[in-house]
Legacy VTK file of the C-alpha trace (Angstrom):
# vtk DataFile Version 3.0
C-alpha trace
ASCII
DATASET POLYDATA
POINTS 219 float
80.912 185.209 81.750
82.824 182.438 83.485
86.187 182.846 85.140
88.358 179.749 85.055
91.285 178.990 87.348
93.377 175.842 86.980
95.424 174.263 89.753
97.735 171.440 88.716
98.108 169.333 91.840
99.486 166.165 93.460
102.239 163.889 92.154
100.110 162.838 89.168
99.757 166.479 88.024
95.986 166.413 88.027
94.033 169.477 86.886
91.670 170.899 89.499
89.356 173.536 88.024
87.537 176.411 89.726
84.691 178.079 87.845
83.018 181.277 89.002
81.028 184.216 87.665
80.084 187.724 88.706
77.820 186.447 91.486
80.994 185.127 93.167
79.541 181.643 93.409
82.066 178.969 92.493
82.224 175.303 91.551
85.301 173.146 92.094
85.836 170.270 89.671
88.082 167.338 90.664
89.688 168.576 93.856
92.884 166.561 93.897
94.846 168.995 96.082
97.221 166.759 97.994
99.461 168.632 100.414
99.049 171.701 102.601
100.671 174.008 100.050
98.292 172.953 97.275
95.235 173.218 99.515
96.300 176.643 100.764
96.767 177.898 97.199
93.217 176.827 96.365
91.746 178.373 99.515
93.692 181.600 99.073
92.368 181.956 95.534
88.776 181.496 96.703
89.116 183.758 99.714
91.067 186.568 98.055
88.560 186.701 95.205
85.625 186.592 97.638
84.266 183.435 96.040
81.679 181.229 97.713
82.044 177.571 96.716
78.612 176.009 96.297
79.459 172.667 94.644
82.289 170.137 94.637
81.868 167.859 91.632
83.882 164.979 90.193
84.372 163.823 86.638
85.206 160.440 88.152
86.366 159.041 91.461
89.943 157.912 90.911
92.094 158.739 93.918
94.140 161.512 92.275
90.944 163.488 91.632
89.655 163.338 95.214
92.628 163.932 97.531
91.358 167.372 98.542
87.614 166.822 98.902
87.484 166.056 102.629
89.617 168.994 103.752
87.578 171.242 101.463
84.346 169.960 103.021
85.662 170.658 106.516
86.571 174.217 105.548
83.558 175.204 103.434
80.881 172.642 104.291
80.434 171.609 100.645
79.785 167.917 100.018
80.956 166.152 96.870
78.754 165.141 93.930
79.525 162.398 91.411
77.913 159.692 89.268
76.504 156.739 91.195
78.383 154.242 89.033
81.650 155.489 90.531
80.536 155.069 94.138
82.492 151.812 94.390
85.665 153.751 93.535
84.913 156.685 95.780
84.240 154.635 98.890
87.230 152.360 98.308
89.829 155.028 97.555
92.460 153.496 99.893
92.341 150.235 97.922
92.774 152.175 94.684
95.856 153.885 96.027
97.314 150.694 97.451
96.954 149.014 94.049
98.709 151.971 92.438
101.657 152.497 94.793
101.909 149.050 96.323
101.407 150.006 99.957
98.543 151.167 102.170
97.823 154.880 102.365
94.866 156.540 104.026
92.590 158.672 101.871
89.931 160.776 103.550
86.706 161.367 101.643
83.982 163.961 102.086
80.319 163.100 102.598
78.414 162.530 99.372
76.132 165.315 98.224
74.017 164.054 95.330
74.475 161.461 92.647
74.681 163.070 89.223
73.140 161.432 86.153
73.348 161.964 82.415
71.463 165.120 81.456
71.473 166.675 84.929
72.305 170.359 85.239
74.732 171.724 87.829
73.688 175.301 88.596
75.798 178.040 90.145
75.528 181.791 89.776
74.113 182.545 86.330
75.670 179.419 84.840
74.876 175.784 84.347
76.921 172.717 83.492
75.285 169.805 81.729
76.300 166.351 82.910
77.296 163.999 80.078
77.851 160.397 81.156
80.953 159.114 79.361
81.816 155.664 80.750
84.918 153.852 79.608
87.739 155.228 81.737
85.551 154.406 84.728
81.953 153.249 84.964
80.724 156.574 86.286
82.886 158.936 84.297
81.174 162.157 83.259
81.960 165.373 81.416
80.585 168.805 82.317
79.504 170.979 79.400
78.916 174.716 79.609
77.147 175.445 76.348
77.072 179.219 76.770
80.862 179.408 77.211
81.690 176.476 74.889
83.724 174.746 77.572
83.887 171.032 78.363
85.524 169.473 81.413
86.189 165.862 80.542
88.292 164.391 83.339
90.386 161.488 82.095
88.080 160.458 79.264
89.897 162.545 76.665
93.336 164.150 76.462
94.988 166.197 73.754
95.725 163.644 71.065
94.897 160.723 73.323
92.243 159.077 75.470
92.048 157.818 79.032
93.471 154.482 80.061
91.021 151.603 80.228
93.071 148.934 81.992
91.863 149.932 85.464
88.826 148.446 87.203
85.678 149.484 85.355
87.564 150.491 82.221
86.364 149.511 78.763
88.095 150.791 75.633
85.212 150.206 73.222
82.823 151.908 75.610
85.147 154.884 76.000
85.526 155.371 72.244
81.753 155.123 71.845
81.276 157.730 74.596
83.720 160.122 72.962
82.488 159.571 69.412
78.781 159.823 70.186
78.636 162.288 73.081
81.761 164.472 73.089
83.085 164.899 69.577
79.593 165.613 68.283
79.682 168.919 70.177
80.468 172.124 68.230
84.015 172.171 66.893
84.958 175.359 68.746
84.255 173.870 72.172
87.409 174.006 74.302
88.130 170.768 76.161
89.747 170.802 79.603
91.083 167.375 80.609
92.035 165.904 83.956
95.739 166.006 83.077
97.754 167.972 80.565
96.888 170.903 78.296
93.507 171.943 76.974
92.430 171.039 73.471
89.340 171.470 71.297
86.658 169.322 69.729
87.931 170.412 66.320
91.497 169.295 67.048
90.480 165.924 68.444
88.130 165.162 65.572
90.948 165.752 63.126
94.065 164.510 64.873
93.241 162.119 67.703
94.465 158.728 66.426
92.221 156.757 68.777
89.173 158.401 67.285
90.204 158.379 63.619
91.250 154.750 63.877
87.698 153.959 64.895
86.345 155.710 61.788
84.722 158.589 63.575
85.505 161.045 60.770
LINES 1 220
219 0 1 2 3 4 5 6 7 8 9 10 11 12 13 14 15 16 17 18 19 20 21 22 23 24 25 26 27 28 29 30 31 32 33 34 35 36 37 38 39 40 41 42 43 44 45 46 47 48 49 50 51 52 53 54 55 56 57 58 59 60 61 62 63 64 65 66 67 68 69 70 71 72 73 74 75 76 77 78 79 80 81 82 83 84 85 86 87 88 89 90 91 92 93 94 95 96 97 98 99 100 101 102 103 104 105 106 107 108 109 110 111 112 113 114 115 116 117 118 119 120 121 122 123 124 125 126 127 128 129 130 131 132 133 134 135 136 137 138 139 140 141 142 143 144 145 146 147 148 149 150 151 152 153 154 155 156 157 158 159 160 161 162 163 164 165 166 167 168 169 170 171 172 173 174 175 176 177 178 179 180 181 182 183 184 185 186 187 188 189 190 191 192 193 194 195 196 197 198 199 200 201 202 203 204 205 206 207 208 209 210 211 212 213 214 215 216 217 218
């Protein structure tokens, strides 16, 4: 059985997720911890629960999802894994942030671990997460699906009653709707969806009430 801990971090209120099981191995998804207080809260949770982080993985490489990866690497020695199509974002994080806030700001990044591709499995403890490539919000956006626990971590591809923005570099609205319609909302209706910002939702709810999906005649 998975244990899930959510940290809502940085000025953009990004959701950083920690998954672990009874082996005490842990995976961190989208480490956007920004300041010392947020990083300490994450480390204290891992250390006090005797968890060993074995993977740092990204749903995509926008700056608000990667603020904490370098400090985490220096503390635990865990590199960061993401889809190759987002490498241009990951390695140019300072330019992303400058475009967003209008002034230069340094962003430290951790060494890359492995590139993840559609269909890959991320193993930790007794669990596995299936990588589902869902481009549209970014070229290399992915979701992580734990079939046994009926949990999906979707980054900024899907939100409760909404979808991710597609006006940033690499965004494509038609591609995003296709990704969601054909790869995400075809999952079982009782799958709980954990987005990169905001509250959790479910496949059932989004199939019925998400106006971006119904407008595109998914139902």
